[in-house]
TORKOL-4160 file (C-alpha; in steps of 0.2 Angstrom, whole numbers, padded with zeros to 4 digits, m for minus):
394
<pt num="1" X="0054" Y="m0066" Z="0049"/>
<pt num="2" X="0056" Y="m0082" Z="0039"/>
<pt num="3" X="0037" Y="m0085" Z="0038"/>
<pt num="4" X="0035" Y="m0067" Z="0032"/>
<pt num="5" X="0049" Y="m0067" Z="0019"/>
<pt num="6" X="0042" Y="m0084" Z="0012"/>
<pt num="7" X="0026" Y="m0074" Z="0007"/>
<pt num="8" X="0035" Y="m0059" Z="m0001"/>
<pt num="9" X="0035" Y="m0067" Z="m0019"/>
<pt num="10" X="0016" Y="m0067" Z="m0018"/>
<pt num="11" X="0015" Y="m0049" Z="m0012"/>
<pt num="12" X="0028" Y="m0044" Z="m0025"/>
<pt num="13" X="0018" Y="m0052" Z="m0039"/>
<pt num="14" X="0002" Y="m0043" Z="m0033"/>
<pt num="15" X="0011" Y="m0027" Z="m0033"/>
<pt num="16" X="0018" Y="m0030" Z="m0051"/>
<pt num="17" X="0000" Y="m0033" Z="m0058"/>
<pt num="18" X="m0007" Y="m0018" Z="m0049"/>
<pt num="19" X="0007" Y="m0008" Z="m0057"/>
<pt num="20" X="0004" Y="m0015" Z="m0074"/>
<pt num="21" X="0019" Y="m0026" Z="m0075"/>
<pt num="22" X="0010" Y="m0042" Z="m0080"/>
<pt num="23" X="0018" Y="m0059" Z="m0085"/>
<pt num="24" X="0014" Y="m0056" Z="m0103"/>
<pt num="25" X="0028" Y="m0043" Z="m0104"/>
<pt num="26" X="0040" Y="m0057" Z="m0103"/>
<pt num="27" X="0033" Y="m0067" Z="m0117"/>
<pt num="28" X="0045" Y="m0071" Z="m0132"/>
<pt num="29" X="0042" Y="m0077" Z="m0150"/>
<pt num="30" X="0053" Y="m0083" Z="m0164"/>
<pt num="31" X="0064" Y="m0069" Z="m0172"/>
<pt num="32" X="0055" Y="m0060" Z="m0186"/>
<pt num="33" X="0037" Y="m0064" Z="m0179"/>
<pt num="34" X="0027" Y="m0049" Z="m0171"/>
<pt num="35" X="0028" Y="m0049" Z="m0152"/>
<pt num="36" X="0015" Y="m0036" Z="m0146"/>
<pt num="37" X="0014" Y="m0037" Z="m0127"/>
<pt num="38" X="m0002" Y="m0029" Z="m0122"/>
<pt num="39" X="m0007" Y="m0026" Z="m0103"/>
<pt num="40" X="m0025" Y="m0024" Z="m0097"/>
<pt num="41" X="m0026" Y="m0015" Z="m0081"/>
<pt num="42" X="m0040" Y="m0026" Z="m0073"/>
<pt num="43" X="m0030" Y="m0028" Z="m0056"/>
<pt num="44" X="m0029" Y="m0009" Z="m0055"/>
<pt num="45" X="m0047" Y="m0006" Z="m0059"/>
<pt num="46" X="m0053" Y="m0019" Z="m0047"/>
<pt num="47" X="m0042" Y="m0013" Z="m0032"/>
<pt num="48" X="m0046" Y="0006" Z="m0035"/>
<pt num="49" X="m0065" Y="0003" Z="m0037"/>
<pt num="50" X="m0065" Y="m0008" Z="m0021"/>
<pt num="51" X="m0055" Y="0005" Z="m0011"/>
<pt num="52" X="m0065" Y="0020" Z="m0017"/>
<pt num="53" X="m0081" Y="0012" Z="m0013"/>
<pt num="54" X="m0075" Y="0007" Z="0004"/>
<pt num="55" X="m0067" Y="0024" Z="0008"/>
<pt num="56" X="m0080" Y="0035" Z="m0001"/>
<pt num="57" X="m0077" Y="0049" Z="0012"/>
<pt num="58" X="m0067" Y="0052" Z="0028"/>
<pt num="59" X="m0069" Y="0040" Z="0042"/>
<pt num="60" X="m0081" Y="0047" Z="0055"/>
<pt num="61" X="m0077" Y="0043" Z="0073"/>
<pt num="62" X="m0091" Y="0044" Z="0086"/>
<pt num="63" X="m0090" Y="0041" Z="0104"/>
<pt num="64" X="m0091" Y="0048" Z="0122"/>
<pt num="65" X="m0082" Y="0063" Z="0129"/>
<pt num="66" X="m0065" Y="0065" Z="0123"/>
<pt num="67" X="m0069" Y="0059" Z="0105"/>
<pt num="68" X="m0068" Y="0077" Z="0098"/>
<pt num="69" X="m0050" Y="0078" Z="0104"/>
<pt num="70" X="m0046" Y="0061" Z="0095"/>
<pt num="71" X="m0054" Y="0068" Z="0079"/>
<pt num="72" X="m0043" Y="0083" Z="0081"/>
<pt num="73" X="m0028" Y="0072" Z="0083"/>
<pt num="74" X="m0033" Y="0062" Z="0067"/>
<pt num="75" X="m0035" Y="0077" Z="0057"/>
<pt num="76" X="m0018" Y="0084" Z="0063"/>
<pt num="77" X="m0010" Y="0067" Z="0060"/>
<pt num="78" X="m0015" Y="0066" Z="0042"/>
<pt num="79" X="m0025" Y="0050" Z="0045"/>
<pt num="80" X="m0037" Y="0054" Z="0031"/>
<pt num="81" X="m0023" Y="0052" Z="0018"/>
<pt num="82" X="m0016" Y="0037" Z="0027"/>
<pt num="83" X="m0034" Y="0029" Z="0026"/>
<pt num="84" X="m0035" Y="0031" Z="0008"/>
<pt num="85" X="m0018" Y="0022" Z="0005"/>
<pt num="86" X="m0023" Y="0009" Z="0018"/>
<pt num="87" X="m0039" Y="0005" Z="0008"/>
<pt num="88" X="m0028" Y="0003" Z="m0008"/>
<pt num="89" X="m0016" Y="m0008" Z="0001"/>
<pt num="90" X="m0030" Y="m0019" Z="0008"/>
<pt num="91" X="m0037" Y="m0022" Z="m0009"/>
<pt num="92" X="m0020" Y="m0025" Z="m0018"/>
<pt num="93" X="m0011" Y="m0036" Z="m0005"/>
<pt num="94" X="m0025" Y="m0042" Z="0006"/>
<pt num="95" X="m0018" Y="m0033" Z="0021"/>
<pt num="96" X="m0013" Y="m0016" Z="0026"/>
<pt num="97" X="m0002" Y="m0009" Z="0040"/>
<pt num="98" X="m0002" Y="0008" Z="0049"/>
<pt num="99" X="0010" Y="0015" Z="0061"/>
<pt num="100" X="0007" Y="0029" Z="0074"/>
<pt num="101" X="0023" Y="0039" Z="0079"/>
<pt num="102" X="0027" Y="0056" Z="0086"/>
<pt num="103" X="0034" Y="0070" Z="0074"/>
<pt num="104" X="0047" Y="0082" Z="0078"/>
<pt num="105" X="0035" Y="0093" Z="0088"/>
<pt num="106" X="0029" Y="0078" Z="0099"/>
<pt num="107" X="0012" Y="0077" Z="0090"/>
<pt num="108" X="0005" Y="0060" Z="0085"/>
<pt num="109" X="0006" Y="0056" Z="0067"/>
<pt num="110" X="m0002" Y="0041" Z="0056"/>
<pt num="111" X="0006" Y="0034" Z="0041"/>
<pt num="112" X="0003" Y="0019" Z="0030"/>
<pt num="113" X="0018" Y="0006" Z="0028"/>
<pt num="114" X="0021" Y="m0005" Z="0013"/>
<pt num="115" X="0014" Y="m0022" Z="0018"/>
<pt num="116" X="0030" Y="m0029" Z="0010"/>
<pt num="117" X="0041" Y="m0021" Z="0024"/>
<pt num="118" X="0030" Y="m0023" Z="0039"/>
<pt num="119" X="0019" Y="m0035" Z="0049"/>
<pt num="120" X="0011" Y="m0037" Z="0066"/>
<pt num="121" X="0014" Y="m0053" Z="0076"/>
<pt num="122" X="m0001" Y="m0059" Z="0086"/>
<pt num="123" X="m0004" Y="m0071" Z="0099"/>
<pt num="124" X="m0010" Y="m0089" Z="0094"/>
<pt num="125" X="m0024" Y="m0088" Z="0106"/>
<pt num="126" X="m0042" Y="m0085" Z="0101"/>
<pt num="127" X="m0042" Y="m0066" Z="0103"/>
<pt num="128" X="m0026" Y="m0064" Z="0092"/>
<pt num="129" X="m0020" Y="m0051" Z="0103"/>
<pt num="130" X="m0006" Y="m0040" Z="0095"/>
<pt num="131" X="0011" Y="m0044" Z="0103"/>
<pt num="132" X="0023" Y="m0033" Z="0093"/>
<pt num="133" X="0025" Y="m0025" Z="0076"/>
<pt num="134" X="0040" Y="m0027" Z="0064"/>
<pt num="135" X="0046" Y="m0014" Z="0051"/>
<pt num="136" X="0060" Y="m0018" Z="0039"/>
<pt num="137" X="0071" Y="m0004" Z="0030"/>
<pt num="138" X="0084" Y="m0007" Z="0018"/>
<pt num="139" X="0097" Y="0007" Z="0019"/>
<pt num="140" X="0114" Y="0010" Z="0010"/>
<pt num="141" X="0123" Y="0001" Z="0025"/>
<pt num="142" X="0111" Y="m0014" Z="0025"/>
<pt num="143" X="0094" Y="m0020" Z="0032"/>
<pt num="144" X="0088" Y="m0012" Z="0048"/>
<pt num="145" X="0074" Y="m0020" Z="0059"/>
<pt num="146" X="0063" Y="m0011" Z="0071"/>
<pt num="147" X="0051" Y="m0020" Z="0083"/>
<pt num="148" X="0037" Y="m0010" Z="0091"/>
<pt num="149" X="0031" Y="m0017" Z="0108"/>
<pt num="150" X="0018" Y="m0010" Z="0119"/>
<pt num="151" X="0031" Y="0001" Z="0128"/>
<pt num="152" X="0046" Y="0004" Z="0116"/>
<pt num="153" X="0053" Y="0004" Z="0099"/>
<pt num="154" X="0069" Y="m0007" Z="0097"/>
<pt num="155" X="0080" Y="m0006" Z="0082"/>
<pt num="156" X="0093" Y="m0018" Z="0076"/>
<pt num="157" X="0106" Y="m0010" Z="0064"/>
<pt num="158" X="0114" Y="m0019" Z="0049"/>
<pt num="159" X="0130" Y="m0022" Z="0060"/>
<pt num="160" X="0120" Y="m0029" Z="0075"/>
<pt num="161" X="0120" Y="m0013" Z="0085"/>
<pt num="162" X="0104" Y="m0011" Z="0095"/>
<pt num="163" X="0095" Y="0005" Z="0101"/>
<pt num="164" X="0079" Y="0007" Z="0111"/>
<pt num="165" X="0067" Y="0021" Z="0113"/>
<pt num="166" X="0051" Y="0022" Z="0124"/>
<pt num="167" X="0035" Y="0028" Z="0116"/>
<pt num="168" X="0019" Y="0035" Z="0124"/>
<pt num="169" X="0006" Y="0024" Z="0115"/>
<pt num="170" X="0004" Y="0011" Z="0129"/>
<pt num="171" X="0001" Y="m0003" Z="0116"/>
<pt num="172" X="0008" Y="m0009" Z="0100"/>
<pt num="173" X="0007" Y="0007" Z="0089"/>
<pt num="174" X="0006" Y="m0003" Z="0073"/>
<pt num="175" X="m0011" Y="m0010" Z="0067"/>
<pt num="176" X="m0015" Y="m0022" Z="0053"/>
<pt num="177" X="m0031" Y="m0021" Z="0041"/>
<pt num="178" X="m0035" Y="m0038" Z="0033"/>
<pt num="179" X="m0046" Y="m0040" Z="0018"/>
<pt num="180" X="m0057" Y="m0054" Z="0024"/>
<pt num="181" X="m0051" Y="m0069" Z="0035"/>
<pt num="182" X="m0039" Y="m0076" Z="0022"/>
<pt num="183" X="m0030" Y="m0060" Z="0018"/>
<pt num="184" X="m0032" Y="m0062" Z="m0001"/>
<pt num="185" X="m0030" Y="m0047" Z="m0013"/>
<pt num="186" X="m0046" Y="m0042" Z="m0022"/>
<pt num="187" X="m0039" Y="m0047" Z="m0039"/>
<pt num="188" X="m0028" Y="m0062" Z="m0033"/>
<pt num="189" X="m0041" Y="m0075" Z="m0038"/>
<pt num="190" X="m0043" Y="m0069" Z="m0056"/>
<pt num="191" X="m0024" Y="m0067" Z="m0060"/>
<pt num="192" X="m0025" Y="m0082" Z="m0072"/>
<pt num="193" X="m0040" Y="m0075" Z="m0081"/>
<pt num="194" X="m0031" Y="m0058" Z="m0083"/>
<pt num="195" X="m0016" Y="m0068" Z="m0090"/>
<pt num="196" X="m0028" Y="m0077" Z="m0103"/>
<pt num="197" X="m0036" Y="m0060" Z="m0108"/>
<pt num="198" X="m0018" Y="m0052" Z="m0110"/>
<pt num="199" X="m0012" Y="m0067" Z="m0121"/>
<pt num="200" X="m0029" Y="m0067" Z="m0131"/>
<pt num="201" X="m0027" Y="m0049" Z="m0136"/>
<pt num="202" X="m0009" Y="m0050" Z="m0139"/>
<pt num="203" X="m0012" Y="m0065" Z="m0151"/>
<pt num="204" X="m0026" Y="m0055" Z="m0159"/>
<pt num="205" X="m0015" Y="m0040" Z="m0163"/>
<pt num="206" X="0000" Y="m0051" Z="m0168"/>
<pt num="207" X="m0011" Y="m0061" Z="m0181"/>
<pt num="208" X="m0017" Y="m0044" Z="m0188"/>
<pt num="209" X="0001" Y="m0038" Z="m0190"/>
<pt num="210" X="0008" Y="m0055" Z="m0196"/>
<pt num="211" X="m0005" Y="m0057" Z="m0210"/>
<pt num="212" X="m0008" Y="m0039" Z="m0214"/>
<pt num="213" X="0002" Y="m0041" Z="m0230"/>
<pt num="214" X="m0006" Y="m0054" Z="m0242"/>
<pt num="215" X="0005" Y="m0067" Z="m0251"/>
<pt num="216" X="0005" Y="m0067" Z="m0270"/>
<pt num="217" X="0003" Y="m0085" Z="m0276"/>
<pt num="218" X="0009" Y="m0088" Z="m0294"/>
<pt num="219" X="0002" Y="m0104" Z="m0302"/>
<pt num="220" X="0012" Y="m0110" Z="m0318"/>
<pt num="221" X="0025" Y="m0097" Z="m0315"/>
<pt num="222" X="0043" Y="m0102" Z="m0311"/>
<pt num="223" X="0046" Y="m0086" Z="m0302"/>
<pt num="224" X="0047" Y="m0067" Z="m0305"/>
<pt num="225" X="0064" Y="m0062" Z="m0312"/>
<pt num="226" X="0071" Y="m0045" Z="m0315"/>
<pt num="227" X="0074" Y="m0038" Z="m0332"/>
<pt num="228" X="0092" Y="m0037" Z="m0338"/>
<pt num="229" X="0100" Y="m0021" Z="m0334"/>
<pt num="230" X="0085" Y="m0016" Z="m0323"/>
<pt num="231" X="0092" Y="m0007" Z="m0307"/>
<pt num="232" X="0076" Y="m0012" Z="m0297"/>
<pt num="233" X="0073" Y="m0030" Z="m0291"/>
<pt num="234" X="0058" Y="m0040" Z="m0298"/>
<pt num="235" X="0048" Y="m0038" Z="m0283"/>
<pt num="236" X="0051" Y="m0019" Z="m0281"/>
<pt num="237" X="0046" Y="m0017" Z="m0300"/>
<pt num="238" X="0030" Y="m0027" Z="m0297"/>
<pt num="239" X="0026" Y="m0017" Z="m0281"/>
<pt num="240" X="0027" Y="0000" Z="m0290"/>
<pt num="241" X="0020" Y="m0005" Z="m0307"/>
<pt num="242" X="0006" Y="m0016" Z="m0300"/>
<pt num="243" X="0007" Y="m0026" Z="m0316"/>
<pt num="244" X="0012" Y="m0044" Z="m0319"/>
<pt num="245" X="0015" Y="m0053" Z="m0336"/>
<pt num="246" X="0010" Y="m0072" Z="m0335"/>
<pt num="247" X="0019" Y="m0084" Z="m0348"/>
<pt num="248" X="0003" Y="m0092" Z="m0354"/>
<pt num="249" X="m0016" Y="m0094" Z="m0352"/>
<pt num="250" X="m0014" Y="m0108" Z="m0339"/>
<pt num="251" X="m0004" Y="m0097" Z="m0327"/>
<pt num="252" X="m0013" Y="m0087" Z="m0314"/>
<pt num="253" X="m0009" Y="m0076" Z="m0299"/>
<pt num="254" X="m0020" Y="m0074" Z="m0284"/>
<pt num="255" X="m0018" Y="m0067" Z="m0266"/>
<pt num="256" X="m0017" Y="m0078" Z="m0251"/>
<pt num="257" X="m0025" Y="m0070" Z="m0236"/>
<pt num="258" X="m0030" Y="m0076" Z="m0219"/>
<pt num="259" X="m0048" Y="m0074" Z="m0214"/>
<pt num="260" X="m0048" Y="m0072" Z="m0195"/>
<pt num="261" X="m0063" Y="m0078" Z="m0185"/>
<pt num="262" X="m0066" Y="m0061" Z="m0177"/>
<pt num="263" X="m0083" Y="m0067" Z="m0170"/>
<pt num="264" X="m0076" Y="m0081" Z="m0161"/>
<pt num="265" X="m0062" Y="m0071" Z="m0154"/>
<pt num="266" X="m0074" Y="m0057" Z="m0148"/>
<pt num="267" X="m0085" Y="m0070" Z="m0139"/>
<pt num="268" X="m0070" Y="m0077" Z="m0130"/>
<pt num="269" X="m0064" Y="m0060" Z="m0125"/>
<pt num="270" X="m0081" Y="m0055" Z="m0119"/>
<pt num="271" X="m0082" Y="m0071" Z="m0109"/>
<pt num="272" X="m0065" Y="m0069" Z="m0101"/>
<pt num="273" X="m0069" Y="m0051" Z="m0096"/>
<pt num="274" X="m0086" Y="m0056" Z="m0089"/>
<pt num="275" X="m0078" Y="m0070" Z="m0078"/>
<pt num="276" X="m0065" Y="m0058" Z="m0072"/>
<pt num="277" X="m0078" Y="m0046" Z="m0065"/>
<pt num="278" X="m0089" Y="m0060" Z="m0060"/>
<pt num="279" X="m0076" Y="m0070" Z="m0049"/>
<pt num="280" X="m0068" Y="m0054" Z="m0042"/>
<pt num="281" X="m0086" Y="m0048" Z="m0037"/>
<pt num="282" X="m0082" Y="m0031" Z="m0045"/>
<pt num="283" X="m0096" Y="m0024" Z="m0057"/>
<pt num="284" X="m0092" Y="m0018" Z="m0074"/>
<pt num="285" X="m0099" Y="0000" Z="m0074"/>
<pt num="286" X="m0097" Y="0002" Z="m0093"/>
<pt num="287" X="m0110" Y="m0012" Z="m0094"/>
<pt num="288" X="m0127" Y="m0007" Z="m0102"/>
<pt num="289" X="m0136" Y="m0013" Z="m0086"/>
<pt num="290" X="m0129" Y="0002" Z="m0077"/>
<pt num="291" X="m0139" Y="0014" Z="m0088"/>
<pt num="292" X="m0143" Y="0031" Z="m0081"/>
<pt num="293" X="m0161" Y="0028" Z="m0081"/>
<pt num="294" X="m0160" Y="0013" Z="m0069"/>
<pt num="295" X="m0168" Y="0015" Z="m0052"/>
<pt num="296" X="m0159" Y="0016" Z="m0036"/>
<pt num="297" X="m0165" Y="m0001" Z="m0031"/>
<pt num="298" X="m0161" Y="m0009" Z="m0047"/>
<pt num="299" X="m0143" Y="m0003" Z="m0046"/>
<pt num="300" X="m0142" Y="m0010" Z="m0028"/>
<pt num="301" X="m0147" Y="m0027" Z="m0034"/>
<pt num="302" X="m0134" Y="m0026" Z="m0047"/>
<pt num="303" X="m0121" Y="m0022" Z="m0034"/>
<pt num="304" X="m0127" Y="m0034" Z="m0021"/>
<pt num="305" X="m0112" Y="m0046" Z="m0021"/>
<pt num="306" X="m0100" Y="m0032" Z="m0023"/>
<pt num="307" X="m0108" Y="m0023" Z="m0008"/>
<pt num="308" X="m0108" Y="m0039" Z="0003"/>
<pt num="309" X="m0089" Y="m0041" Z="m0001"/>
<pt num="310" X="m0086" Y="m0023" Z="0004"/>
<pt num="311" X="m0095" Y="m0025" Z="0020"/>
<pt num="312" X="m0084" Y="m0039" Z="0025"/>
<pt num="313" X="m0069" Y="m0028" Z="0021"/>
<pt num="314" X="m0076" Y="m0014" Z="0031"/>
<pt num="315" X="m0078" Y="m0025" Z="0047"/>
<pt num="316" X="m0059" Y="m0030" Z="0046"/>
<pt num="317" X="m0054" Y="m0012" Z="0042"/>
<pt num="318" X="m0064" Y="m0006" Z="0057"/>
<pt num="319" X="m0055" Y="m0018" Z="0068"/>
<pt num="320" X="m0038" Y="m0010" Z="0062"/>
<pt num="321" X="m0045" Y="0007" Z="0065"/>
<pt num="322" X="m0049" Y="0002" Z="0083"/>
<pt num="323" X="m0032" Y="m0004" Z="0086"/>
<pt num="324" X="m0025" Y="0012" Z="0079"/>
<pt num="325" X="m0037" Y="0022" Z="0090"/>
<pt num="326" X="m0031" Y="0012" Z="0105"/>
<pt num="327" X="m0014" Y="0018" Z="0102"/>
<pt num="328" X="m0019" Y="0036" Z="0100"/>
<pt num="329" X="m0030" Y="0035" Z="0116"/>
<pt num="330" X="m0014" Y="0029" Z="0125"/>
<pt num="331" X="m0005" Y="0044" Z="0119"/>
<pt num="332" X="m0019" Y="0055" Z="0125"/>
<pt num="333" X="m0018" Y="0047" Z="0142"/>
<pt num="334" X="0001" Y="0049" Z="0143"/>
<pt num="335" X="0003" Y="0066" Z="0136"/>
<pt num="336" X="m0013" Y="0075" Z="0140"/>
<pt num="337" X="m0021" Y="0065" Z="0154"/>
<pt num="338" X="m0037" Y="0062" Z="0144"/>
<pt num="339" X="m0046" Y="0046" Z="0147"/>
<pt num="340" X="m0055" Y="0038" Z="0132"/>
<pt num="341" X="m0059" Y="0020" Z="0130"/>
<pt num="342" X="m0056" Y="0015" Z="0112"/>
<pt num="343" X="m0069" Y="0001" Z="0114"/>
<pt num="344" X="m0083" Y="0014" Z="0116"/>
<pt num="345" X="m0079" Y="0022" Z="0099"/>
<pt num="346" X="m0089" Y="0019" Z="0083"/>
<pt num="347" X="m0081" Y="0020" Z="0066"/>
<pt num="348" X="m0092" Y="0024" Z="0051"/>
<pt num="349" X="m0087" Y="0022" Z="0033"/>
<pt num="350" X="m0096" Y="0031" Z="0019"/>
<pt num="351" X="m0101" Y="0023" Z="0003"/>
<pt num="352" X="m0101" Y="0032" Z="m0014"/>
<pt num="353" X="m0116" Y="0026" Z="m0024"/>
<pt num="354" X="m0128" Y="0036" Z="m0035"/>
<pt num="355" X="m0143" Y="0041" Z="m0026"/>
<pt num="356" X="m0160" Y="0045" Z="m0032"/>
<pt num="357" X="m0163" Y="0061" Z="m0022"/>
<pt num="358" X="m0181" Y="0064" Z="m0027"/>
<pt num="359" X="m0185" Y="0046" Z="m0021"/>
<pt num="360" X="m0176" Y="0049" Z="m0005"/>
<pt num="361" X="m0184" Y="0065" Z="m0002"/>
<pt num="362" X="m0202" Y="0058" Z="m0004"/>
<pt num="363" X="m0197" Y="0044" Z="0008"/>
<pt num="364" X="m0192" Y="0056" Z="0021"/>
<pt num="365" X="m0208" Y="0066" Z="0019"/>
<pt num="366" X="m0218" Y="0050" Z="0020"/>
<pt num="367" X="m0210" Y="0046" Z="0037"/>
<pt num="368" X="m0212" Y="0063" Z="0045"/>
<pt num="369" X="m0221" Y="0061" Z="0061"/>
<pt num="370" X="m0217" Y="0043" Z="0062"/>
<pt num="371" X="m0198" Y="0044" Z="0063"/>
<pt num="372" X="m0189" Y="0057" Z="0075"/>
<pt num="373" X="m0185" Y="0073" Z="0066"/>
<pt num="374" X="m0167" Y="0072" Z="0070"/>
<pt num="375" X="m0166" Y="0055" Z="0061"/>
<pt num="376" X="m0174" Y="0062" Z="0046"/>
<pt num="377" X="m0163" Y="0077" Z="0046"/>
<pt num="378" X="m0148" Y="0065" Z="0047"/>
<pt num="379" X="m0153" Y="0056" Z="0031"/>
<pt num="380" X="m0159" Y="0072" Z="0022"/>
<pt num="381" X="m0150" Y="0074" Z="0005"/>
<pt num="382" X="m0149" Y="0093" Z="0008"/>
<pt num="383" X="m0139" Y="0091" Z="0024"/>
<pt num="384" X="m0120" Y="0086" Z="0023"/>
<pt num="385" X="m0116" Y="0090" Z="0041"/>
<pt num="386" X="m0130" Y="0085" Z="0052"/>
<pt num="387" X="m0119" Y="0088" Z="0068"/>
<pt num="388" X="m0116" Y="0106" Z="0062"/>
<pt num="389" X="m0135" Y="0109" Z="0060"/>
<pt num="390" X="m0139" Y="0102" Z="0077"/>
<pt num="391" X="m0126" Y="0114" Z="0084"/>
<pt num="392" X="m0133" Y="0129" Z="0075"/>
<pt num="393" X="m0151" Y="0125" Z="0080"/>
<pt num="394" X="m0146" Y="0124" Z="0098"/>
């Protein structure tokens, strides 16, 4: 618990940036000076692009006999909605946590827990076997702690009272989904660049606002005085009449304006934005390099680093899915007597990339007679559900 709570400030900071509450909102300036505090949603962009690319479609589960029943339980237990939330949590916090539980009807359900309130404790051996999961809840009476073991859920109330209830999952029903081995959030390493971008844009607008009114410089004039009996002040009369009487030919009046170096500021802004995308390995899809006439292979080259990062996230996400499936298989064994080995399951995550359908169709036609027809049908752009087609064909 002490080790977990020591990392909460980091998780809270990542949550703040994802929600748009950046450090620049705390910026102060001297009274009277403009203090625009502009927030740029790079963290939300990076997290949502990564999560959407990882979870382009529902997770497909394939395996031996009994897998269809598991798929039905996942649909009934709202696993698809939980997976979408878990993918976002994995991108934001570097880790996500899911929990399997039974609802009022005794059916297994899946939910995503806030990583700031839950964690899984693993053995310090090479296999990192899950030992138990911990879930924290802050209620009106105080904090409540629930520990999930492989046999029961044990709850400690705010006053020290304890209650225990067995569960049918036969393993720890809580699973963790890391984002790489270090558990870093997808935008965590570029937070300093995001802060610099925010400050640059704030100063840019502040300068515009501060120097939008030019200063009138009077040379050889002691000052602007009001006429005797004039109800308006001297400066208000000057503002309305737009005329100024100078005492002699040596006196002059001119405007003092600031010439901002917009070109230099724009170069720095573009460099910061490019570094944010570069070091977070997240492409800028508004870039001209992602033009609509680019070929499929050209787009894949541009997404090479991003795709490799998502592949690493997918491997860790699949490990969490397997732990979750292990709990559901335990429920099937306990409640329904169905034996299904979670280690025999395969989890497939779908990417969301623009595809050149014509090029794909030509490739499939060229492979006819070389590759089995079932494989070609599976990769056909016209078939969304190859399993259904195989069933229909008999």
